[in-house]
C-alpha positions as CSV (number, residue, x, y, z in Angstrom):
1,X,66.8,6.3,49.6
2,X,63.6,8.3,49.4
3,X,65.2,10.9,47.2
4,X,66.4,8.2,44.7
5,X,63.0,6.7,44.6
6,X,61.4,10.1,44.1
7,X,63.8,10.9,41.3
8,X,63.1,7.5,39.6
9,X,59.4,8.1,39.9
10,X,59.7,11.6,38.4
11,X,61.8,10.3,35.5
12,X,59.3,7.5,34.8
13,X,56.5,10.1,34.7
14,X,58.4,12.4,32.3
15,X,59.2,9.5,30.0
16,X,55.6,8.3,30.0
17,X,54.4,11.9,29.2
18,X,56.9,12.2,26.4
19,X,56.0,8.9,24.8
20,X,52.3,9.8,25.0
21,X,52.9,13.1,23.3
22,X,55.1,11.5,20.6
23,X,52.4,8.9,19.8
24,X,49.6,11.5,19.8
25,X,51.5,13.8,17.5
26,X,52.1,11.3,14.7
27,X,48.8,9.3,14.9
28,X,46.1,11.0,12.9
29,X,42.5,11.0,14.1
30,X,39.8,11.4,11.5
31,X,37.2,13.8,12.9
32,X,35.0,14.0,9.8
33,X,34.4,12.1,6.5
34,X,33.1,13.8,3.3
35,X,31.7,12.3,0.1
36,X,31.9,14.7,-2.8
37,X,30.7,14.2,-6.4
38,X,34.1,13.2,-7.6
39,X,36.2,12.8,-4.4
40,X,36.3,11.4,-0.9
41,X,37.7,13.4,2.0
42,X,38.5,13.3,5.6
43,X,39.3,16.0,8.2
44,X,42.1,14.9,10.5
45,X,43.4,16.3,13.8
46,X,47.1,16.2,13.0
47,X,49.3,19.0,11.7
48,X,49.9,19.6,8.0
49,X,53.4,18.1,7.7
50,X,52.6,15.0,9.8
51,X,49.4,14.5,7.8
52,X,51.4,14.4,4.5
53,X,53.7,11.8,5.9
54,X,50.8,9.7,7.3
55,X,49.0,9.9,3.9
56,X,52.2,8.7,2.1
57,X,52.5,5.8,4.5
58,X,48.8,4.8,4.2
59,X,49.0,4.9,0.4
60,X,52.1,2.7,0.5
61,X,50.2,0.2,2.6
62,X,47.6,0.0,-0.2
63,X,50.1,-0.5,-3.0
64,X,50.5,3.1,-4.2
65,X,53.7,5.1,-4.8
66,X,54.0,8.9,-4.9
67,X,55.0,10.0,-8.4
68,X,54.5,13.7,-7.8
69,X,54.2,16.2,-5.0
70,X,53.3,19.8,-5.7
71,X,53.4,22.5,-3.1
72,X,50.5,24.7,-4.4
73,X,51.1,27.4,-1.7
74,X,54.6,27.9,-3.0
75,X,53.6,27.7,-6.7
76,X,50.7,30.1,-6.4
77,X,52.7,32.6,-4.4
78,X,55.5,32.5,-7.0
79,X,53.1,32.7,-10.0
80,X,50.5,35.2,-8.7
81,X,52.0,36.8,-5.7
82,X,49.0,35.7,-3.7
83,X,49.1,34.0,-0.4
84,X,47.0,30.8,0.1
85,X,46.8,28.4,3.0
86,X,49.0,25.3,2.9
87,X,47.9,23.0,0.0
88,X,49.8,20.1,-1.4
89,X,48.8,17.8,-4.3
90,X,50.1,14.3,-4.2
91,X,50.1,12.2,-7.4
92,X,49.6,8.5,-6.3
93,X,50.1,5.5,-8.6
94,X,49.1,1.9,-8.1
95,X,51.4,0.3,-10.7
96,X,49.2,-2.9,-11.0
97,X,46.1,-0.8,-11.4
98,X,47.7,1.6,-13.9
99,X,48.9,-1.4,-16.0
100,X,45.5,-3.0,-16.0
101,X,43.9,0.4,-16.9
102,X,46.2,0.8,-19.9
103,X,45.2,-2.6,-21.1
104,X,41.6,-1.6,-21.1
105,X,41.8,2.0,-22.3
106,X,45.0,3.2,-24.0
107,X,44.4,6.9,-23.5
108,X,43.6,6.5,-19.8
109,X,46.9,8.1,-19.0
110,X,45.3,11.5,-19.3
111,X,43.4,10.7,-16.1
112,X,46.4,9.3,-14.2
113,X,47.8,9.4,-11.6
114,X,45.2,9.4,-8.8
115,X,45.5,12.8,-7.2
116,X,45.1,13.6,-3.5
117,X,45.2,16.9,-1.8
118,X,46.3,17.8,1.7
119,X,45.1,21.3,2.6
120,X,44.9,23.5,5.6
121,X,41.2,24.6,6.2
122,X,40.1,28.0,7.3
123,X,39.6,26.8,10.8
124,X,43.1,25.3,11.1
125,X,42.2,21.7,10.5
126,X,43.7,19.6,7.8
127,X,41.7,18.0,5.0
128,X,42.8,15.1,2.9
129,X,40.8,14.5,-0.3
130,X,41.3,11.8,-2.9
131,X,39.8,11.4,-6.3
132,X,37.1,8.8,-6.6
133,X,38.1,6.8,-9.7
134,X,34.8,4.9,-9.6
135,X,32.9,8.1,-10.3
136,X,35.3,9.8,-12.6
137,X,35.9,6.7,-14.8
138,X,32.2,6.6,-15.6
139,X,32.8,9.6,-17.9
140,X,34.9,7.5,-20.3
141,X,32.0,5.3,-21.1
142,X,33.9,2.0,-21.0
143,X,32.1,-0.5,-18.7
144,X,35.2,-2.7,-18.6
145,X,36.9,0.0,-16.6
146,X,34.3,0.1,-13.8
147,X,35.5,-3.0,-11.7
148,X,39.1,-1.7,-11.7
149,X,38.0,1.8,-10.9
150,X,36.0,0.4,-8.0
151,X,39.0,-1.6,-6.7
152,X,41.2,1.5,-6.8
153,X,38.6,3.7,-5.2
154,X,38.3,1.1,-2.4
155,X,42.1,1.2,-1.8
156,X,42.1,5.0,-1.7
157,X,39.2,4.9,0.8
158,X,41.1,2.4,3.0
159,X,44.1,4.7,2.9
160,X,42.0,7.6,4.1
161,X,40.3,5.5,6.8
162,X,43.8,4.5,8.0
163,X,44.6,8.1,8.8
């Protein structure tokens, strides 16, 4: 009877440890936020591949779809022969926002989609950076675009905060 109870207790502990490990591995933790001139970024404590999946999920929750994914590490190695750390560009589109933007400014497509990067830093952390449409859209000089750009910027920031 004591042996059965001991084995049951050990199995329960193993399951609890495995569940904790699985939860910790997939849940990002933002350890730093960065505001650049034309982007917003966060440093997360998850691995590169998990971070990409987490970014895609957070963007989906904010109404974005991924329209392109470019593995820059692979492209630059193939094109130049040089090795670079892991670096992926995600092209994200919020269809409603893109439609509204095209109604305001027909050539706005040259600035779409909203790009995000996921890159491995020199200290082994992972950075996620997103374009800040509110700042970049100021360059087109159309004041009608600013409220929409602010809305899209806010959605991208919420996605980054969700990591």
